[in-house]
DSSP file (Angstrom, degrees, kcal/mol; ACC not computed):
  #  RESIDUE AA STRUCTURE BP1 BP2  ACC     N-H-->O    O-->H-N    N-H-->O    O-->H-N    TCO  KAPPA ALPHA  PHI   PSI    X-CA   Y-CA   Z-CA
    1    1 A M              0   0    0      0, 0.0     2,-0.2     0, 0.0    44,-0.1   0.000 360.0 360.0 360.0 155.5  -21.5  -15.8   35.1
    2    2 A L        +     0   0    0     42,-0.4    91,-0.1    91,-0.1    42,-0.1  -0.481 360.0 157.0 -73.4 138.5  -19.4  -12.6   35.1
    3    3 A Q        -     0   0    0     -2,-0.2    68,-0.1    41,-0.0     2,-0.0  -0.936  41.8-108.1-162.1 138.8  -20.7   -9.8   37.4
    4    4 A P        -     0   0    0      0, 0.0     3,-0.1     0, 0.0    67,-0.0  -0.367  21.3-133.7 -70.8 152.2  -19.1   -6.8   39.0
    5    5 A K  S    S-     0   0    0      1,-0.3     2,-0.3    -2,-0.0     0, 0.0   0.935  79.8 -15.4 -70.2 -45.7  -18.5   -6.9   42.7
    6    6 A R        -     0   0    0     -3,-0.0     2,-0.3     3,-0.0    -1,-0.3  -0.988  57.4-154.0-154.7 160.8  -19.8   -3.4   43.3
    7    7 A R        -     0   0    0     -2,-0.3     3,-0.1    -3,-0.1     4,-0.0  -0.928  27.2-126.5-131.5 155.6  -20.7   -0.2   41.5
    8    8 A K  S    S+     0   0    0     -2,-0.3     2,-0.4     1,-0.2    -1,-0.1   0.875 103.7  29.0 -70.2 -35.1  -20.9    3.4   42.5
    9    9 A H  S    S-     0   0    0      1,-0.1    -1,-0.2    -3,-0.0     3,-0.1  -0.991  70.2-149.2-125.2 132.8  -24.5    3.6   41.2
   10   10 A R  S    S+     0   0    0     -2,-0.4     2,-0.5     1,-0.2    -1,-0.1   0.887  86.3  40.9 -69.3 -40.3  -26.8    0.7   41.1
   11   11 A K  S    S-     0   0    0     61,-0.0     2,-0.3    79,-0.0    -1,-0.2  -0.940  73.7-168.3-113.3 130.0  -28.7    1.9   38.1
   12   12 A A        -     0   0    0     61,-0.5    63,-0.2    -2,-0.5     2,-0.1  -0.715  24.3-107.1-113.5 161.3  -27.0    3.5   35.0
   13   13 A Q        -     0   0    0     -2,-0.3    -1,-0.1     1,-0.1     0, 0.0  -0.461  30.7-119.0 -78.6 158.7  -28.2    5.3   31.9
   14   14 A R        -     0   0    0     -2,-0.1    -1,-0.1     1,-0.1    -2,-0.0   0.848  43.2-165.9 -73.5 -36.1  -28.1    3.6   28.7
   15   15 A G        -     0   0    0      2,-0.0     2,-0.2     0, 0.0    -1,-0.1  -0.155  28.7 -62.7  76.3-179.5  -25.6    6.0   26.9
   16   16 A N        -     0   0    0      1,-0.0     3,-0.1     2,-0.0     0, 0.0  -0.693  28.5-152.5-108.2 161.7  -24.9    6.1   23.2
   17   17 A M        +     0   0    0     -2,-0.2    22,-0.1     1,-0.1    -2,-0.0  -0.101  62.9 102.7-124.1  34.2  -23.4    3.5   20.9
   18   18 A N        +     0   0    0      2,-0.1     2,-0.3    80,-0.1    -1,-0.1  -0.236  54.9  99.6-120.1  47.3  -21.8    5.4   18.1
   19   19 A V        -     0   0    0     -3,-0.1     2,-0.2     0, 0.0     3,-0.0  -0.954  61.0-133.3-125.8 147.3  -18.1    5.3   18.9
   20   20 A H        -     0   0    0     -2,-0.3     2,-0.1    78,-0.1    80,-0.1  -0.659  41.4 -90.6 -91.1 159.6  -15.2    3.2   17.7
   21   21 A T        -     0   0    0     78,-1.6     3,-0.1    -2,-0.2    -1,-0.1  -0.445  31.9-174.4 -74.0 141.0  -12.8    1.7   20.2
   22   22 A K  S    S+     0   0    0      1,-0.2     2,-0.3    -2,-0.1     3,-0.2   0.722  73.8  22.6 -98.6 -36.9   -9.7    3.6   21.2
   23   23 A R  S    S+     0   0    0      1,-0.1    -1,-0.2     2,-0.1     0, 0.0  -0.903 105.0  48.0-128.9 163.3   -8.1    0.8   23.3
   24   24 A G  S    S+     0   0    0     -2,-0.3    78,-3.0    77,-0.1    -1,-0.1   0.731  73.9 114.5  80.2  22.4   -8.5   -2.9   23.3
   25   25 A A        +     0   0    0     76,-0.2     2,-0.3    -3,-0.2    -2,-0.1   0.395  65.9  59.9-103.5   0.1   -8.1   -3.2   19.6
   26   26 A T  S    S-     0   0    0     76,-0.1     2,-0.2   106,-0.0    76,-0.1  -0.897  93.6 -92.6-125.9 158.5   -4.8   -5.1   19.6
   27   27 A L        +     0   0    0     -2,-0.3    -2,-0.1     1,-0.1     6,-0.1  -0.461  40.2 168.3 -72.1 137.4   -3.8   -8.4   21.1
   28   28 A A  S    S+     0   0    0     -2,-0.2    -1,-0.1    -4,-0.1     3,-0.0   0.637  72.7  15.3-119.5 -24.2   -2.3   -8.3   24.6
   29   29 A F  S    S+     0   0    0     36,-0.1     2,-0.1    77,-0.0    -2,-0.1   0.735 113.2  43.5-123.1 -48.9   -2.2  -11.9   25.8
   30   30 A G        -     0   0    0      2,-0.2    77,-0.3    35,-0.1     3,-0.1  -0.243  69.8-120.3-100.8-175.6   -2.6  -14.5   23.1
   31   31 A T  S    S+     0   0    0     75,-2.0   103,-1.5     1,-0.1     2,-0.3   0.707  97.5  33.1 -99.2 -23.4   -1.4  -15.2   19.5
   32   32 A F  E     +AB 106 133A   0     74,-2.0    74,-2.6   101,-0.2     2,-0.3  -0.865  69.6 178.0-123.2 162.5   -4.8  -15.2   17.9
   33   33 A G  E     -AB 105 132A   0     99,-2.3    99,-2.5    -2,-0.3     2,-0.5  -0.988  28.9-121.8-157.6 165.9   -7.9  -13.2   18.7
   34   34 A L  E     -AB 104 131A   0     70,-2.4    69,-3.2    -2,-0.3    70,-0.9  -0.963  28.4-161.8-114.6 122.6  -11.5  -12.5   17.6
   35   35 A K  E     -AB 102 130A   0     95,-2.7    95,-1.8    -2,-0.5    67,-0.2  -0.872  16.4-124.7-111.7 135.0  -12.3   -8.9   16.8
   36   36 A A  E     - B   0 129A   0     65,-2.7    64,-3.1    -2,-0.4    93,-0.2  -0.541  18.2-172.9 -80.3 143.9  -15.9   -7.5   16.7
   37   37 A L        +     0   0    0     91,-2.4     2,-0.3    62,-0.2    92,-0.1   0.474  68.6  53.3-110.8  -9.7  -16.9   -5.7   13.5
   38   38 A D  S    S-     0   0    0     90,-0.7     2,-0.5    60,-0.2    62,-0.1  -0.806  80.9-116.3-121.3 163.9  -20.3   -4.5   14.9
   39   39 A E        +     0   0    0     -2,-0.3     2,-0.3    59,-0.1    59,-0.2  -0.890  52.4 139.9 -99.7 131.1  -21.5   -2.5   17.9
   40   40 A V  E     -D   97   0B   0     57,-1.8    57,-2.9    -2,-0.5     2,-0.5  -0.983  52.0-109.4-160.0 159.8  -23.8   -4.5   20.1
   41   41 A W  E     -D   96   0B   0     -2,-0.3     2,-0.5    55,-0.2    55,-0.2  -0.909  31.0-163.1 -98.8 133.4  -24.6   -5.2   23.7
   42   42 A M  E     -D   95   0B   0     53,-2.7    53,-1.5    -2,-0.5    83,-0.0  -0.976  11.0-140.1-120.5 125.3  -23.6   -8.6   24.9
   43   43 A S  E  >  -D   94   0B   0     -2,-0.5     4,-2.0    51,-0.2    51,-0.2  -0.248  24.4-110.8 -82.0 167.5  -25.0  -10.0   28.1
   44   44 A S  H  > S+     0   0    0     49,-1.4     4,-2.1     1,-0.2   -42,-0.4   0.803 119.0  56.5 -69.0 -26.2  -23.1  -12.0   30.7
   45   45 A R  H  > S+     0   0    0     48,-0.2     4,-2.2     2,-0.2    -1,-0.2   0.887 107.5  48.5 -70.9 -38.4  -25.1  -15.1   29.7
   46   46 A Q  H  > S+     0   0    0      2,-0.2     4,-2.5     1,-0.2    -2,-0.2   0.899 110.9  49.6 -67.5 -39.0  -24.0  -14.8   26.1
   47   47 A I  H  X S+     0   0    0     -4,-2.0     4,-2.5     2,-0.2    -2,-0.2   0.940 113.5  46.0 -66.3 -44.9  -20.3  -14.3   27.1
   48   48 A E  H  X S+     0   0    0     -4,-2.1     4,-2.5     2,-0.2    -2,-0.2   0.885 111.6  52.8 -65.7 -37.6  -20.5  -17.4   29.4
   49   49 A S  H  X S+     0   0    0     -4,-2.2     4,-2.2     2,-0.2    -1,-0.2   0.927 111.3  45.6 -57.4 -50.6  -22.2  -19.4   26.6
   50   50 A A  H  X S+     0   0    0     -4,-2.5     4,-2.6     2,-0.2    -2,-0.2   0.887 111.6  52.8 -64.6 -39.3  -19.5  -18.5   24.1
   51   51 A R  H  X S+     0   0    0     -4,-2.5     4,-2.6     1,-0.2     5,-0.2   0.957 111.2  46.1 -62.3 -49.0  -16.8  -19.3   26.7
   52   52 A Q  H  X S+     0   0    0     -4,-2.5     4,-2.0     1,-0.2    -1,-0.2   0.895 113.9  48.2 -62.9 -40.4  -18.2  -22.8   27.4
   53   53 A A  H  X S+     0   0    0     -4,-2.2     4,-2.5    -5,-0.2    -1,-0.2   0.900 111.7  51.3 -65.3 -41.2  -18.7  -23.5   23.6
   54   54 A M  H  X S+     0   0    0     -4,-2.6     4,-2.4     2,-0.2    -2,-0.2   0.949 110.7  46.0 -62.9 -49.7  -15.1  -22.4   22.9
   55   55 A T  H  <>S+     0   0    0     -4,-2.6     5,-2.0     1,-0.2     6,-0.2   0.869 115.1  48.4 -63.3 -38.0  -13.5  -24.5   25.6
   56   56 A R  H ><5S+     0   0    0     -4,-2.0     3,-1.0    -5,-0.2    -1,-0.2   0.902 112.1  47.1 -63.4 -42.2  -15.5  -27.5   24.5
   57   57 A H  H 3<5S+     0   0    0     -4,-2.5    -2,-0.2     1,-0.3    -1,-0.2   0.845 112.2  50.4 -70.3 -32.5  -14.8  -27.1   20.8
   58   58 A M  T ><5S-     0   0    0     -4,-2.4     3,-1.7    -5,-0.2    -1,-0.3   0.439 108.9-127.4 -85.4   1.8  -11.1  -26.6   21.5
   59   59 A K  T < 5 -     0   0    0     -3,-1.0    -3,-0.2     1,-0.3    -4,-0.1   0.809  63.4 -65.2  55.0  31.1  -11.2  -29.8   23.6
   60   60 A R  T 3 <S+     0   0    0     -5,-2.0     2,-0.4     1,-0.3    -1,-0.3   0.722 101.2 137.3  65.7  28.5   -9.6  -27.9   26.5
   61   61 A E    <   +     0   0    0     -3,-1.7    -1,-0.3    -6,-0.2    48,-0.1  -0.804  54.4   2.5 -96.8 144.7   -6.4  -27.3   24.6
   62   62 A G  S    S-     0   0    0     -2,-0.4     2,-0.3    46,-0.1    46,-0.3  -0.207  91.9 -66.4  79.7-174.9   -4.6  -23.9   24.7
   63   63 A N  E     -C  107   0A   0     44,-3.2    44,-1.3    46,-0.0     2,-0.4  -0.866  34.6-159.3-117.9 151.2   -5.6  -20.9   26.6
   64   64 A V  E     -C  106   0A   0     -2,-0.3     2,-0.4    42,-0.2    42,-0.2  -0.996   3.9-166.7-130.7 131.8   -8.5  -18.5   26.2
   65   65 A W  E     -C  105   0A   0     40,-2.8    40,-2.1    -2,-0.4     2,-0.6  -0.972  13.0-146.9-116.8 134.9   -8.7  -14.9   27.5
   66   66 A I  E     -C  104   0A   0     -2,-0.4    38,-0.2    38,-0.2    37,-0.1  -0.889  12.4-173.3 -98.7 120.7  -12.0  -13.0   27.8
   67   67 A R        +     0   0    0     36,-3.1     2,-0.3    -2,-0.6    37,-0.1   0.406  60.2  71.1 -96.3   1.2  -11.2   -9.3   27.1
   68   68 A I        -     0   0    0     35,-0.5    29,-0.1    33,-0.1    -2,-0.0  -0.832  57.9-164.4-117.6 156.6  -14.7   -8.0   27.9
   69   69 A F        -     0   0    0     -2,-0.3     2,-1.4    27,-0.1    27,-0.2  -0.985  23.6-127.7-142.8 126.9  -16.6   -7.6   31.1
   70   70 A P        +     0   0    0      0, 0.0    25,-0.3     0, 0.0   -26,-0.1  -0.578  50.2 143.7 -75.9  90.4  -20.3   -7.1   31.6
   71   71 A D        +     0   0    0     -2,-1.4    24,-0.2    23,-0.2   -68,-0.0   0.361  37.8  94.1-111.9   4.4  -20.4   -4.0   33.9
   72   72 A K  E     -E   94   0B   0     22,-2.6    22,-3.0    -3,-0.1     2,-0.3  -0.872  66.0-141.0-103.8 117.5  -23.4   -2.1   32.7
   73   73 A P  E     -E   93   0B   0      0, 0.0     2,-0.5     0, 0.0   -61,-0.5  -0.611  11.2-157.4 -74.6 136.0  -26.7   -2.7   34.5
   74   74 A I  E     -E   92   0B   0     18,-2.6    17,-2.6    -2,-0.3    18,-1.2  -0.950   8.1-157.0-115.1 127.2  -29.9   -2.9   32.5
   75   75 A T  E     +E   90   0B   0     -2,-0.5     2,-0.3    15,-0.2    15,-0.2  -0.693  12.7 175.9-104.2 156.2  -33.2   -2.3   34.2
   76   76 A A  E     -E   89   0B   0     13,-2.1    13,-0.8    -2,-0.3    -2,-0.0  -0.986  25.6-125.7-156.7 149.0  -36.7   -3.3   33.3
   77   77 A K        -     0   0    0     -2,-0.3     3,-0.1    11,-0.2     4,-0.1  -0.639  40.9 -97.8 -89.9 151.2  -40.2   -3.1   34.7
   78   78 A P    >   -     0   0    0      0, 0.0     3,-0.7     0, 0.0    -1,-0.1  -0.172  51.6 -80.9 -62.8 163.5  -42.3   -6.2   35.2
   79   79 A A  T 3  S+     0   0    0      1,-0.2     0, 0.0     0, 0.0     0, 0.0  -0.346 111.6  15.1 -65.2 144.7  -44.9   -7.2   32.6
   80   80 A E  T 3  S+     0   0    0      1,-0.2     2,-0.4    -3,-0.1    -1,-0.2   0.841  87.1 141.0  59.1  42.6  -48.3   -5.4   32.7
   81   81 A V    <   -     0   0    0     -3,-0.7    -1,-0.2    -4,-0.1     3,-0.1  -0.936  52.2-114.1-110.2 137.3  -47.1   -2.5   35.1
   82   82 A R        -     0   0    0     -2,-0.4    -1,-0.0     1,-0.1     0, 0.0  -0.217  38.5 -88.3 -67.8 158.0  -48.4    1.0   34.4
   83   83 A M  S    S+     0   0    0      2,-0.0     2,-0.1     0, 0.0    -1,-0.1  -0.229  89.7  24.0 -64.7 153.4  -46.3    3.8   33.3
   84   84 A G        +     0   0    0      2,-0.1    -3,-0.0    -3,-0.1     0, 0.0  -0.475  58.1 113.9  91.9-163.6  -44.5    6.0   35.9
   85   85 A K  S    S-     0   0    0     -2,-0.1    -1,-0.1     3,-0.0    -2,-0.0   0.786  89.9 -74.6  63.4  31.3  -43.5    5.1   39.5
   86   86 A G  S    S-     0   0    0      2,-0.0     2,-0.1     0, 0.0    -2,-0.1  -0.056  73.5 -32.8  84.0 179.2  -39.7    5.3   38.8
   87   87 A K        -     0   0    0      1,-0.1   -11,-0.1   -10,-0.0   -76,-0.0  -0.438  65.5-110.9 -81.3 150.8  -37.1    3.3   37.1
   88   88 A G        -     0   0    0      1,-0.1   -11,-0.2    -2,-0.1    -1,-0.1  -0.060  39.1 -83.0 -73.5 177.2  -37.4   -0.5   37.1
   89   89 A A  E     - E   0  76B   0    -13,-0.8   -13,-2.1   -14,-0.1     2,-0.3  -0.426  47.4 -95.5 -79.5 156.2  -35.2   -3.0   38.9
   90   90 A V  E     + E   0  75B   0    -15,-0.2   -15,-0.2     1,-0.2    -1,-0.1  -0.578  45.9 168.4 -69.3 127.1  -31.8   -4.3   37.6
   91   91 A Y  E     -     0   0B   0    -17,-2.6     2,-0.3     1,-0.4   -16,-0.2   0.590  57.3  -2.1-121.3 -16.3  -32.4   -7.5   35.9
   92   92 A T  E     - E   0  74B   0    -18,-1.2   -18,-2.6   -48,-0.0    -1,-0.4  -0.981  60.6-116.2-162.4 170.2  -29.1   -8.2   34.0
   93   93 A K  E     - E   0  73B   0     -2,-0.3   -49,-1.4   -20,-0.2     2,-0.3  -0.896  28.8-171.4-111.9 141.4  -25.6   -7.0   33.2
   94   94 A F  E     -DE  43  72B   0    -22,-3.0   -22,-2.6    -2,-0.4     2,-0.4  -0.875  16.2-142.7-128.8 161.7  -24.4   -6.1   29.7
   95   95 A C  E     -D   42   0B   0    -53,-1.5   -53,-2.7    -2,-0.3     2,-0.7  -0.997  19.3-134.5-123.0 128.5  -21.1   -5.2   28.1
   96   96 A Y  E     -D   41   0B   0     -2,-0.4     2,-0.5   -55,-0.2   -55,-0.2  -0.779  21.5-159.2 -84.8 116.0  -21.1   -2.6   25.3
   97   97 A I  E     -D   40   0B   0    -57,-2.9   -57,-1.8    -2,-0.7     6,-0.0  -0.870   3.6-157.6-101.1 126.3  -18.9   -3.9   22.5
   98   98 A K    >   -     0   0    0     -2,-0.5     3,-1.7   -59,-0.2   -62,-0.2  -0.642  32.5 -89.6 -99.3 158.7  -17.6   -1.4   20.1
   99   99 A P  T 3  S+     0   0    0      0, 0.0   -78,-1.6     0, 0.0   -62,-0.2  -0.449 114.3  26.6 -70.8 136.2  -16.4   -2.1   16.5
  100  100 A G  T 3  S+     0   0    0    -64,-3.1     2,-0.3     1,-0.3   -63,-0.1   0.366  88.4 134.8  96.0  -3.7  -12.7   -3.0   16.4
  101  101 A Q    <   -     0   0    0     -3,-1.7   -65,-2.7   -65,-0.1     2,-0.5  -0.595  57.0-125.9 -81.4 133.7  -12.7   -4.4   20.0
  102  102 A V  E     +A   35   0A   0    -78,-3.0   -67,-0.2    -2,-0.3     3,-0.1  -0.681  28.7 178.7 -80.8 126.1  -10.9   -7.7   20.7
  103  103 A I  E     +     0   0A   0    -69,-3.2   -36,-3.1    -2,-0.5   -35,-0.5   0.901  61.8  11.7 -91.3 -52.5  -13.3  -10.0   22.4
  104  104 A F  E     -AC  34  66A   0    -70,-0.9   -70,-2.4   -38,-0.2    -1,-0.3  -0.945  61.2-158.0-129.1 151.4  -11.4  -13.2   23.0
  105  105 A E  E     -AC  33  65A   0    -40,-2.1   -40,-2.8    -2,-0.3     2,-0.3  -0.966  10.5-166.8-127.1 148.9   -7.8  -14.2   22.6
  106  106 A F  E     +AC  32  64A   0    -74,-2.6   -74,-2.0    -2,-0.3   -75,-2.0  -0.917  10.5 172.2-132.0 151.9   -6.3  -17.6   22.1
  107  107 A S  E     + C   0  63A   0    -44,-1.3   -44,-3.2    -2,-0.3     3,-0.1  -0.963  59.2  43.3-154.0 153.5   -2.9  -19.3   22.3
  108  108 A G  S    S+     0   0    0      1,-0.3     2,-0.3    -2,-0.3   -46,-0.1   0.566  91.6  91.8  90.0  12.0   -1.6  -22.9   22.1
  109  109 A I  S    S-     0   0    0    -46,-0.1    -1,-0.3   -48,-0.1    -3,-0.0  -0.934  75.7-102.9-134.6 164.5   -3.8  -24.0   19.2
  110  110 A S     >  -     0   0    0     -2,-0.3     4,-1.6    -3,-0.1     5,-0.1  -0.244  27.5-111.1 -84.6 168.3   -3.2  -24.0   15.4
  111  111 A L  H  > S+     0   0    0      1,-0.2     4,-2.2     2,-0.2     5,-0.2   0.832 117.6  56.8 -69.3 -30.3   -4.6  -21.6   12.8
  112  112 A Y  H  > S+     0   0    0      1,-0.2     4,-1.8     2,-0.2    -1,-0.2   0.889 107.2  48.1 -66.7 -36.0   -6.8  -24.4   11.3
  113  113 A Q  H  > S+     0   0    0      2,-0.2     4,-2.2     1,-0.2    -2,-0.2   0.817 110.0  53.3 -69.0 -29.5   -8.5  -24.9   14.7
  114  114 A I  H  X S+     0   0    0     -4,-1.6     4,-2.8     2,-0.2    -2,-0.2   0.913 107.5  51.0 -68.9 -41.4   -8.9  -21.1   15.0
  115  115 A K  H  X S+     0   0    0     -4,-2.2     4,-2.2     2,-0.2    -2,-0.2   0.898 111.9  46.3 -63.2 -41.4  -10.6  -21.1   11.6
  116  116 A L  H  X S+     0   0    0     -4,-1.8     4,-2.0     2,-0.2    -1,-0.2   0.909 112.7  51.5 -65.4 -39.9  -13.0  -23.9   12.7
  117  117 A L  H  X S+     0   0    0     -4,-2.2     4,-2.6     2,-0.2    -2,-0.2   0.881 106.8  53.7 -60.5 -42.6  -13.6  -22.0   16.0
  118  118 A H  H  X S+     0   0    0     -4,-2.8     4,-1.3     1,-0.2    -1,-0.2   0.930 108.6  47.4 -57.5 -50.2  -14.4  -18.9   14.0
  119  119 A N  H  < S+     0   0    0     -4,-2.2     4,-0.5     1,-0.2    -1,-0.2   0.867 114.9  48.6 -62.3 -33.6  -17.1  -20.7   12.0
  120  120 A F  H >X S+     0   0    0     -4,-2.0     3,-0.6     1,-0.2     4,-0.5   0.873 111.9  47.1 -71.9 -37.0  -18.5  -22.1   15.2
  121  121 A L  H 3X S+     0   0    0     -4,-2.6     4,-2.4     1,-0.2    -1,-0.2   0.584  92.3  78.1 -85.1  -9.8  -18.6  -18.8   17.1
  122  122 A R  H 3< S+     0   0    0     -4,-1.3    -1,-0.2     1,-0.2    -2,-0.2   0.855  98.9  45.1 -60.0 -34.0  -20.2  -17.0   14.2
  123  123 A N  H <4 S+     0   0    0     -3,-0.6    -1,-0.2    -4,-0.5    -2,-0.2   0.754 113.9  49.6 -79.4 -27.8  -23.5  -18.6   15.3
  124  124 A K  H  < S+     0   0    0     -4,-0.5    -2,-0.2   -74,-0.1    -1,-0.1   0.876  98.7  71.3 -79.3 -38.1  -22.9  -17.9   19.1
  125  125 A C  S  < S-     0   0    0     -4,-2.4     4,-0.1     2,-0.1   -83,-0.0  -0.549  75.4-139.3 -85.2 145.7  -22.1  -14.3   18.9
  126  126 A P  S    S+     0   0    0      0, 0.0     2,-0.3     0, 0.0    -1,-0.1   0.077  83.9  45.3 -90.2  28.5  -24.8  -11.8   18.1
  127  127 A F  S    S-     0   0    0     -5,-0.1     2,-0.2   -87,-0.1    -2,-0.1  -0.925  96.7 -79.7-156.6 170.6  -22.4   -9.7   15.9
  128  128 A K        -     0   0    0     -2,-0.3   -91,-2.4     2,-0.0   -90,-0.7  -0.568  46.6-173.9 -80.0 143.4  -19.8  -10.2   13.1
  129  129 A V  E     -B   36   0A   0    -93,-0.2     2,-0.3    -2,-0.2   -93,-0.2  -0.924   8.3-165.4-132.5 159.5  -16.3  -11.3   14.1
  130  130 A K  E     -B   35   0A   0    -95,-1.8   -95,-2.7    -2,-0.3     2,-0.3  -0.984  25.7-107.6-143.4 159.7  -13.0  -11.8   12.3
  131  131 A I  E     -B   34   0A   0     -2,-0.3     2,-0.3   -97,-0.2   -97,-0.2  -0.645  32.8-178.7 -89.0 138.5   -9.8  -13.5   13.2
  132  132 A I  E     -B   33   0A   0    -99,-2.5   -99,-2.3    -2,-0.3     2,-0.3  -0.939   1.7-179.2-128.5 155.2   -6.7  -11.4   13.9
  133  133 A N  E      B   32   0A   0     -2,-0.3  -101,-0.2  -101,-0.2  -106,-0.1  -0.936 360.0 360.0-145.7 172.5   -3.1  -12.6   14.8
  134  134 A I              0   0    0   -103,-1.5  -102,-0.1    -2,-0.3  -103,-0.0   0.514 360.0 360.0 -64.1 360.0    0.2  -11.2   15.6
């Protein structure tokens, strides 16, 4: 799974989710891409699950670039613990996805395969996506 090597601060605040993307909205590596239409948090497990599903569905043809990285630590307290006594431990990493951000890029496969992949990934991703090309 994807995980940052180190951070300046181990525990981060959640922040707000009401901004549109300023960069990362155009293709940089491939000829096709999947663009997010919603704002959502995507965990490292969800990213890895989508990557494995894509490579299997493409039968390992072409290239896939992952344009997102889960660098936001999310903390939680254990079950049945009383309030107070500080912030909980880090239990996973998330990536904040903004509307208009390119998530995955592809090259070396046809438009028909991309449409099949889009229908397949709509069920894997916890948000709406659309296909973009050059």
